[in-house]
C-alpha positions in Angstrom: 6.4 -27.6 0.7 2.7 -27.5 1.9 0.5 -27.7 -1.0 -2.6 -26.5 1.1 -0.9 -23.2 1.7 -1.1 -20.3 -0.9 1.6 -17.6 -0.7 1.3 -13.8 -1.4 4.3 -11.5 -1.7 3.2 -8.1 -0.8 4.6 -5.5 -3.2 1.9 -3.0 -3.7 3.3 -0.1 -1.8 4.7 3.2 -3.2 8.2 3.0 -1.9 8.4 6.6 -0.7 11.5 6.3 1.6 13.4 4.9 -1.5 12.3 7.8 -3.5 9.3 6.3 -5.2 9.5 3.7 -8.2 9.6 0.0 -7.9 11.4 -1.0 -4.9 11.0 -4.7 -5.6 13.0 -4.1 -8.9 16.2 -2.7 -7.3 19.2 -4.8 -7.9 20.3 -7.1 -5.1 23.4 -9.3 -5.8 23.0 -11.1 -9.2 19.1 -10.5 -9.2 16.5 -8.1 -8.0 15.2 -7.8 -4.6 11.9 -9.5 -5.6 13.8 -12.4 -7.1 15.3 -13.2 -3.7 11.8 -12.9 -1.8 10.2 -15.1 -4.5 12.9 -17.7 -4.5 12.6 -17.9 -0.7 8.9 -18.4 -0.4 8.1 -20.4 -3.6 9.5 -23.7 -2.3 7.4 -23.2 0.8 4.0 -23.0 -0.8 1.7 -24.9 -2.9 0.9 -21.9 -5.1 2.3 -18.3 -5.1 1.2 -14.9 -6.3 2.6 -11.5 -6.2 0.2 -8.5 -5.0 1.6 -5.4 -7.1 -0.4 -2.5 -8.5 0.4 -1.0 -11.9 1.5 -2.8 -15.1 2.1 -6.5 -14.3 4.3 -7.0 -17.3 7.4 -5.7 -15.3 7.4 -9.0 -13.2 6.8 -11.3 -16.1 10.3 -13.0 -15.5 9.0 -14.4 -12.1 6.5 -16.7 -13.9 3.8 -16.3 -11.1 0.6 -14.6 -11.2 0.5 -10.8 -10.6 -2.7 -9.4 -8.9 -3.4 -5.8 -8.1 -5.4 -4.7 -5.0 -9.0 -5.3 -5.1 -9.9 -2.2 -3.2 -8.8 1.2 -4.4 -6.5 3.7 -3.0 -3.2 2.0 -2.3 -4.6 0.9 1.1 -1.5 -0.7 2.3 -0.5 -4.3 3.3 -4.0 -5.2 4.5 -5.5 -4.6 0.9 -2.8 -7.0 -0.3 -3.5 -9.6 2.2 -7.3 -9.3 1.5 -6.4 -9.6 -2.3 -4.5 -12.6 -1.5 -7.1 -14.3 0.5 -9.8 -13.8 -2.3 -7.3 -15.3 -4.8 -6.5 -18.2 -2.7 -10.1 -19.0 -2.0 -10.7 -19.7 -5.7 -8.4 -22.8 -5.3 -10.1 -25.5 -3.4 -7.1 -27.3 -2.3 -6.0 -24.2 -0.3 -6.8 -23.7 3.4 -4.8 -20.9 4.4 -2.6 -17.9 3.0 0.8 -17.1 4.0 1.9 -13.4 3.5 5.4 -12.2 3.1 6.8 -8.5 2.6 8.4 -8.0 -0.8 11.2 -5.9 0.7 12.5 -8.6 3.0 15.0 -11.1 1.4 16.5 -13.0 4.3 13.2 -14.4 5.9 13.5 -18.1 7.3 13.3 -21.0 4.9 11.2 -22.7 7.4 8.8 -19.9 7.9 5.7 -21.5 6.7 6.4 -24.8 8.2 6.7 -23.1 11.6 3.7 -20.9 11.2 1.6 -24.0 10.2 2.8 -26.0 13.2 1.8 -23.2 15.5 -1.5 -22.4 13.7 -2.6 -26.2 13.8 -2.5 -26.0 17.8 -4.7 -22.8 17.7 -7.5 -23.3 15.0 -8.9 -20.1 13.7 -5.8 -17.9 15.0 -3.5 -16.0 12.8 0.0 -17.1 13.2 2.4 -14.3 13.0 6.3 -14.3 12.8 8.4 -12.7 15.6 12.2 -12.2 16.1 14.2 -10.2 18.7 11.3 -9.2 20.7 9.3 -7.7 17.8 6.6 -9.1 15.8 6.2 -8.8 12.2 2.5 -8.4 10.9 3.2 -8.9 7.3 4.8 -12.2 7.8 1.7 -14.4 9.0 -0.4 -17.3 8.2 -4.1 -16.3 7.6 -7.1 -18.6 7.7 -9.1 -18.0 4.4 -12.3 -17.6 6.4 -11.1 -14.2 7.6 -11.7 -12.6 4.1 -15.2 -11.1 4.7 -14.0 -9.8 8.2 -10.9 -8.2 6.8 -12.9 -6.5 3.9 -15.4 -4.9 6.6 -12.3 -3.8 8.8 -10.5 -2.3 5.7 -13.3 -0.8 3.6 -16.2 -0.2 6.0 -14.3 0.8 9.1 -11.4 2.4 6.9 -8.9 0.9 9.4 -5.4 0.0 7.6 -3.4 -1.4 10.6 -2.6 -4.9 10.3 -1.6 -5.3 13.8 -5.0 -4.1 14.9 -6.8 -6.5 12.8 -4.8 -9.3 14.2 -5.5 -8.3 17.9 -9.3 -8.2 17.3 -9.4 -11.6 15.6 -6.8 -13.4 17.8 -3.3 -14.3 16.9 -0.3 -16.3 18.2 3.4 -15.4 17.7 6.0 -17.6 16.3 9.6 -16.8 17.3 12.3 -17.1 14.9 16.1 -17.0 15.6 18.5 -14.2 14.6 20.9 -14.5 11.8 24.5 -14.9 12.8 26.8 -13.3 10.4 30.3 -12.0 10.8 30.1 -11.9 14.5 26.6 -9.9 14.5 23.0 -10.8 15.2 21.0 -9.7 12.2 17.1 -9.9 12.3 16.0 -12.2 9.3 12.9 -10.0 9.0 15.3 -7.0 8.1 13.5 -5.1 5.4 14.8 -2.7 2.9 13.3 0.9 3.1 16.3 3.3 2.3 19.2 3.1 0.0 21.4 2.5 3.2 19.2 -0.4 3.9 20.0 -1.7 0.6 23.6 -1.3 1.0 23.4 -3.3 4.2 21.5 -5.9 2.4 24.2 -6.3 -0.4 26.8 -6.7 2.3 24.8 -9.4 4.3 24.1 -11.2 1.1 27.8 -11.6 0.2 28.8 -12.5 3.8 26.1 -15.3 3.7 27.3 -16.9 0.7 29.3 -20.2 1.2 
């Protein structure tokens, strides 16, 4: 655990490909999708919050703060990252924010450790996870000083592309290995968008159990 790192779980989307509703509350194994994500990220950070819009009471059992977007209009992951940066800046002990998608239950247990190690070699750069030749912009370590620039990009320029913001401000990729399970190689950043994805996640969860 790095106590100087705040974590934000991004769960503010509208889940259109799942037919709407609360994707993070879907059942997975003995819990919910969001329970698996929070359980993976919480031990890696000093403080953790969930970015979600609507009634926060539906996430009460997580026992972490629930913060809604500080900009209107369901502006996507960048709105959640901006909200997280502004929230983390209120804690003087925090120096960076790590973001994680709320629909990705198998991301690495050393995500934060490895992002921090790379970012320390490139001060000011955003460290972003990659795997299998693809990068995953919602899994990244963000310097808190980017808050104003991100607000301008998202609100004044009306640009919602996470990758475009990273390209403008400089980033470094951190490669993570694939998961080996049942003779297959599975992306640890596999995210759940459809009912078929959820079924695959359920199968993978069972296969990874000791």
